[in-house]
NUGUBA-683723 format. One record per residue: y, z, x of N, C-alpha, C in turn. Coordinates in steps of 0.02 Angstrom, whole numbers. Last residue first. Layout:
// residues N
Y; Z; X; Y; Z; X; Y; Z; X
...
//
This chain:
// residues 184
4354; 6092; 5514; 4363; 6136; 5517; 4355; 6173; 5573
4379; 5937; 5518; 4456; 5959; 5488; 4421; 6055; 5489
4280; 5833; 5492; 4294; 5873; 5570; 4383; 5908; 5561
4252; 5789; 5404; 4297; 5750; 5435; 4318; 5793; 5493
4138; 5891; 5356; 4111; 5791; 5398; 4180; 5779; 5434
4199; 5990; 5327; 4153; 6009; 5391; 4150; 5912; 5434
4251; 5933; 5209; 4297; 5983; 5263; 4254; 5963; 5336
4155; 5901; 5141; 4199; 5851; 5150; 4226; 5867; 5211
4090; 6014; 5121; 4044; 5942; 5176; 4092; 5892; 5188
4156; 6074; 5036; 4158; 6111; 5090; 4121; 6056; 5152
4166; 5990; 4945; 4248; 6014; 4963; 4226; 6039; 5019
4027; 6011; 4878; 4044; 5926; 4900; 4113; 5954; 4947
4030; 6138; 4846; 3988; 6102; 4891; 3996; 6043; 4923
4114; 6130; 4720; 4126; 6155; 4792; 4112; 6140; 4866
4031; 6043; 4648; 4108; 6008; 4673; 4127; 6046; 4739
3874; 6019; 4692; 3909; 6058; 4653; 3979; 6049; 4678
3755; 5871; 4671; 3806; 5935; 4721; 3854; 5971; 4669
3701; 5767; 4621; 3661; 5830; 4598; 3707; 5889; 4655
3792; 5648; 4660; 3741; 5666; 4587; 3725; 5738; 4580
3870; 5639; 4770; 3887; 5681; 4732; 3838; 5703; 4661
3846; 5593; 4919; 3825; 5580; 4853; 3831; 5666; 4807
3975; 5543; 5035; 3912; 5616; 5020; 3897; 5597; 4939
3987; 5457; 5177; 3994; 5472; 5115; 3938; 5524; 5092
4127; 5417; 5308; 4053; 5444; 5289; 4058; 5436; 5205
4223; 5302; 5324; 4210; 5347; 5385; 4111; 5369; 5354
4209; 5170; 5199; 4216; 5240; 5222; 4168; 5249; 5295
4206; 5031; 5173; 4242; 5042; 5229; 4258; 5114; 5243
4114; 4914; 5124; 4075; 4963; 5169; 4147; 5002; 5222
4123; 4834; 5020; 4168; 4819; 5076; 4163; 4879; 5123
3999; 4821; 4950; 4026; 4766; 4989; 4089; 4786; 5042
4023; 4971; 4889; 3975; 4943; 4921; 3963; 4886; 4964
4153; 4957; 4806; 4135; 4972; 4856; 4089; 4996; 4898
4106; 4837; 4706; 4156; 4826; 4752; 4158; 4858; 4824
3999; 4933; 4639; 3974; 4874; 4673; 4038; 4836; 4732
4082; 5016; 4584; 4024; 5045; 4630; 4001; 4988; 4685
4166; 4938; 4490; 4212; 4962; 4576; 4137; 5003; 4619
4071; 4908; 4407; 4097; 4860; 4447; 4134; 4882; 4504
4037; 5036; 4361; 3994; 5001; 4408; 4014; 4956; 4432
4160; 5061; 4303; 4121; 5110; 4363; 4064; 5082; 4396
4202; 4970; 4223; 4229; 4973; 4294; 4202; 5018; 4330
4131; 5011; 4109; 4107; 4947; 4150; 4152; 4952; 4201
4195; 5137; 4091; 4126; 5136; 4090; 4095; 5072; 4115
4341; 5110; 4071; 4304; 5153; 4106; 4239; 5140; 4126
4351; 5045; 3945; 4358; 4998; 4002; 4316; 5046; 4074
4266; 5135; 3855; 4253; 5082; 3859; 4266; 5035; 3939
4402; 5242; 3859; 4317; 5247; 3886; 4281; 5177; 3909
4522; 5217; 3811; 4499; 5187; 3870; 4419; 5185; 3892
4473; 5247; 3660; 4496; 5220; 3666; 4514; 5169; 3739
4463; 5420; 3667; 4403; 5388; 3652; 4421; 5294; 3670
4527; 5536; 3726; 4558; 5478; 3734; 4495; 5419; 3734
4552; 5680; 3737; 4540; 5655; 3686; 4567; 5559; 3683
4500; 5729; 3859; 4548; 5725; 3853; 4590; 5664; 3795
4353; 5753; 3830; 4428; 5821; 3835; 4476; 5808; 3815
4317; 5639; 3815; 4314; 5679; 3750; 4368; 5741; 3755
4349; 5599; 3957; 4387; 5573; 3902; 4378; 5595; 3821
4238; 5675; 4024; 4327; 5686; 4020; 4372; 5638; 3977
4119; 5647; 3967; 4142; 5719; 3927; 4216; 5730; 3968
4109; 5503; 4001; 4117; 5522; 3921; 4139; 5610; 3924
4123; 5526; 4126; 4180; 5492; 4117; 4176; 5499; 4029
4004; 5586; 4156; 4067; 5617; 4171; 4119; 5590; 4139
3919; 5486; 4096; 3919; 5565; 4078; 3954; 5596; 4096
3948; 5390; 4204; 3945; 5376; 4137; 3949; 5442; 4097
3900; 5475; 4340; 3966; 5438; 4317; 4000; 5435; 4237
3731; 5472; 4257; 3762; 5512; 4286; 3866; 5531; 4273
3720; 5340; 4292; 3708; 5388; 4234; 3738; 5449; 4224
3755; 5299; 4432; 3779; 5284; 4357; 3761; 5306; 4290
3759; 5426; 4549; 3711; 5375; 4516; 3746; 5369; 4439
3905; 5430; 4646; 3857; 5478; 4614; 3823; 5427; 4576
3989; 5457; 4807; 3973; 5416; 4785; 3920; 5475; 4705
4144; 5473; 4899; 4106; 5477; 4860; 4057; 5439; 4794
4199; 5412; 5060; 4168; 5399; 4999; 4140; 5431; 4976
4321; 5451; 5166; 4271; 5475; 5148; 4255; 5463; 5043
4428; 5411; 5287; 4396; 5396; 5243; 4331; 5403; 5195
4563; 5457; 5392; 4473; 5474; 5366; 4448; 5434; 5324
4678; 5403; 5467; 4669; 5425; 5406; 4591; 5419; 5404
4825; 5448; 5573; 4764; 5433; 5577; 4734; 5455; 5495
4960; 5401; 5510; 4948; 5422; 5536; 4858; 5421; 5519
5067; 5337; 5400; 5056; 5309; 5477; 5043; 5370; 5520
5074; 5286; 5272; 5059; 5374; 5293; 5070; 5371; 5374
5066; 5151; 5250; 5124; 5209; 5223; 5121; 5279; 5236
4969; 5117; 5339; 5046; 5110; 5348; 5083; 5137; 5339
4856; 5169; 5271; 4864; 5172; 5342; 4958; 5158; 5359
4878; 5094; 5157; 4863; 5174; 5149; 4901; 5211; 5221
4856; 4978; 5195; 4910; 4971; 5147; 4921; 5047; 5168
4724; 4969; 5249; 4768; 4963; 5287; 4860; 4959; 5252
4670; 4998; 5115; 4653; 5035; 5173; 4720; 5041; 5215
4711; 4878; 5055; 4707; 4945; 5031; 4704; 4972; 5070
4616; 4780; 5161; 4690; 4780; 5143; 4706; 4840; 5111
4475; 4822; 5144; 4523; 4846; 5211; 4586; 4833; 5187
4458; 4884; 4992; 4420; 4836; 5041; 4485; 4871; 5112
4474; 4965; 4872; 4422; 4927; 4874; 4401; 4869; 4935
4500; 5147; 4874; 4502; 5077; 4933; 4460; 5022; 4911
4585; 5242; 4764; 4515; 5214; 4763; 4553; 5158; 4824
4601; 5408; 4808; 4613; 5365; 4766; 4555; 5322; 4772
4672; 5562; 4864; 4611; 5543; 4818; 4656; 5469; 4761
4704; 5644; 4985; 4683; 5592; 4960; 4662; 5580; 4926
4789; 5740; 5086; 4735; 5735; 5068; 4751; 5705; 5004
4853; 5780; 5257; 4854; 5777; 5197; 4789; 5741; 5145
4890; 5899; 5343; 4841; 5888; 5321; 4866; 5841; 5250
5026; 5971; 5389; 4990; 5936; 5429; 4917; 5899; 5413
5176; 5983; 5322; 5119; 5978; 5302; 5091; 5951; 5371
5337; 6012; 5352; 5277; 6052; 5398; 5202; 6031; 5374
5409; 5941; 5288; 5411; 6013; 5237; 5352; 6057; 5283
5410; 5822; 5323; 5476; 5869; 5354; 5442; 5927; 5327
5274; 5799; 5281; 5275; 5800; 5336; 5360; 5839; 5363
5342; 5764; 5162; 5272; 5828; 5175; 5280; 5831; 5223
5423; 5667; 5174; 5455; 5711; 5129; 5406; 5785; 5151
5344; 5553; 5210; 5400; 5579; 5264; 5400; 5659; 5226
5252; 5557; 5088; 5222; 5566; 5173; 5279; 5593; 5189
5330; 5517; 5002; 5314; 5577; 5005; 5277; 5612; 5061
5356; 5372; 5034; 5409; 5428; 5034; 5379; 5496; 5023
5225; 5311; 5044; 5259; 5321; 5094; 5310; 5376; 5106
5185; 5335; 4912; 5149; 5349; 4967; 5196; 5368; 5028
5301; 5246; 4852; 5282; 5310; 4824; 5236; 5362; 4891
5244; 5114; 4918; 5327; 5144; 4930; 5306; 5222; 4917
5110; 5108; 4859; 5127; 5120; 4945; 5206; 5156; 4937
5119; 5119; 4721; 5097; 5159; 4760; 5118; 5160; 4837
5227; 4996; 4711; 5235; 5062; 4689; 5214; 5121; 4718
5095; 4902; 4750; 5167; 4922; 4760; 5204; 4973; 4753
5008; 4941; 4664; 5007; 4948; 4709; 5062; 4965; 4736
4992; 4906; 4510; 5052; 4952; 4534; 5037; 4978; 4597
4909; 4836; 4443; 4859; 4928; 4481; 4928; 4944; 4502
4918; 4713; 4430; 4922; 4761; 4377; 4903; 4821; 4399
5040; 4615; 4505; 5005; 4692; 4526; 5016; 4734; 4471
5109; 4515; 4418; 5066; 4480; 4475; 5033; 4544; 4526
5163; 4591; 4325; 5101; 4532; 4304; 5063; 4518; 4363
5196; 4772; 4342; 5206; 4699; 4378; 5152; 4651; 4341
5169; 4884; 4223; 5162; 4863; 4290; 5181; 4768; 4320
5301; 4963; 4120; 5259; 4907; 4135; 5230; 4897; 4215
5240; 5110; 4174; 5240; 5056; 4127; 5272; 5026; 4137
5161; 5211; 4307; 5222; 5193; 4284; 5183; 5125; 4229
5065; 5278; 4402; 5075; 5288; 4349; 5148; 5276; 4306
5078; 5284; 4554; 5093; 5207; 4505; 5091; 5211; 4445
5027; 5411; 4576; 5074; 5399; 4621; 5116; 5314; 4595
4919; 5446; 4519; 5000; 5460; 4494; 5060; 5433; 4528
4819; 5387; 4607; 4843; 5369; 4540; 4904; 5387; 4520
4819; 5474; 4705; 4869; 5410; 4705; 4866; 5383; 4640
4870; 5652; 4723; 4821; 5601; 4668; 4850; 5518; 4675
4848; 5739; 4856; 4901; 5682; 4810; 4834; 5636; 4782
4899; 5887; 4937; 4843; 5847; 4897; 4888; 5788; 4871
4945; 5932; 5082; 4963; 5912; 5032; 4908; 5868; 5001
4967; 6086; 5208; 4936; 6033; 5202; 4987; 5984; 5139
4937; 6217; 5333; 4980; 6154; 5295; 4947; 6111; 5267
4807; 6320; 5329; 4812; 6255; 5343; 4878; 6222; 5296
4729; 6436; 5290; 4815; 6440; 5321; 4843; 6392; 5349
4630; 6435; 5231; 4617; 6430; 5293; 4679; 6428; 5321
4660; 6416; 5083; 4634; 6486; 5118; 4607; 6479; 5201
4702; 6287; 5102; 4771; 6351; 5107; 4721; 6403; 5103
4591; 6229; 5102; 4626; 6222; 5177; 4680; 6283; 5156
4527; 6252; 5005; 4484; 6274; 5071; 4550; 6278; 5105
4615; 6179; 4893; 4613; 6263; 4908; 4560; 6288; 4960
4595; 6059; 4934; 4644; 6080; 4955; 4656; 6177; 4957
4460; 6029; 4889; 4488; 6025; 4967; 4533; 6062; 4980
4492; 6041; 4764; 4451; 6107; 4795; 4468; 6118; 4875
4570; 5924; 4760; 4597; 5985; 4733; 4549; 6040; 4775
4458; 5837; 4794; 4527; 5847; 4823; 4564; 5897; 4802
4357; 5831; 4692; 4344; 5852; 4758; 4412; 5859; 4792
4444; 5798; 4589; 4433; 5857; 4584; 4401; 5887; 4656
4485; 5683; 4625; 4536; 5713; 4629; 4489; 5795; 4613
4322; 5617; 4647; 4393; 5602; 4683; 4428; 5668; 4695
4229; 5601; 4532; 4246; 5665; 4560; 4286; 5675; 4628
4191; 5480; 4478; 4141; 5508; 4551; 4162; 5589; 4557
4258; 5426; 4406; 4229; 5460; 4375; 4164; 5502; 4420
4282; 5267; 4481; 4311; 5303; 4424; 4239; 5368; 4407
4211; 5286; 4656; 4218; 5225; 4602; 4255; 5283; 4546
4305; 5332; 4794; 4225; 5302; 4759; 4253; 5282; 4693
4381; 5411; 4930; 4384; 5348; 4879; 4307; 5361; 4838
4488; 5514; 4997; 4434; 5529; 4971; 4439; 5461; 4895
4553; 5528; 5159; 4559; 5480; 5083; 4500; 5491; 5055
4675; 5606; 5244; 4595; 5593; 5231; 4577; 5586; 5161
4766; 5629; 5389; 4748; 5601; 5316; 4696; 5603; 5324
4864; 5723; 5515; 4783; 5691; 5496; 4793; 5676; 5426
4984; 5772; 5639; 4954; 5761; 5570; 4901; 5718; 5563
4919; 5903; 5758; 4957; 5817; 5751; 4914; 5812; 5673
4974; 6070; 5753; 4920; 6013; 5763; 4943; 5950; 5744
5046; 6175; 5711; 5061; 6124; 5786; 5016; 6065; 5787
4983; 6234; 5624; 5064; 6210; 5604; 5067; 6184; 5660
4865; 6288; 5667; 4870; 6247; 5611; 4919; 6200; 5592
4906; 6376; 5760; 4882; 6320; 5790; 4890; 6259; 5726
4969; 6475; 5682; 5013; 6441; 5731; 4985; 6374; 5740
4836; 6511; 5592; 4909; 6473; 5554; 4946; 6431; 5588
4756; 6565; 5682; 4748; 6513; 5656; 4818; 6470; 5629
4879; 6628; 5819; 4840; 6646; 5762; 4806; 6567; 5743
4879; 6664; 5995; 4913; 6612; 5954; 4858; 6615; 5906
//
């Protein structure tokens, strides 16, 4: 039995890459997907922000978490039907309730990796991203949110492991995530 055959028969598992805004969640998830492709592992990468990106959000759910969970449940079922065995999720889990919601939506073991970085580095990344996206209007909100979310995630302490991305290139971050999660 070759590696691809073993990977396609493996029990489904999921990994959530979480962290504050600008820390590199989506970029790391995309690179992790590339590594899994290279290893012949059936997988899907989902940016959770995209699953709830609609307007207007309900007044009682400003981050559209309900829609995110419904979409996550549906996409997971579709991906599993298509043979996916590893789900890589990039998004924020601020507390155990968020984590429980994701776990219920995907219905499989979920490992949580938190990416961290020094706040000045995060701010620099956010400035670069907003400049590249020609989105200066939302930069102040993201700069403030980065520090708030960093503290929230420190207090929640829900990650299975953490990786400091301050001085580490993203390909090395993705490789470390893969190894630490036990997906190699």
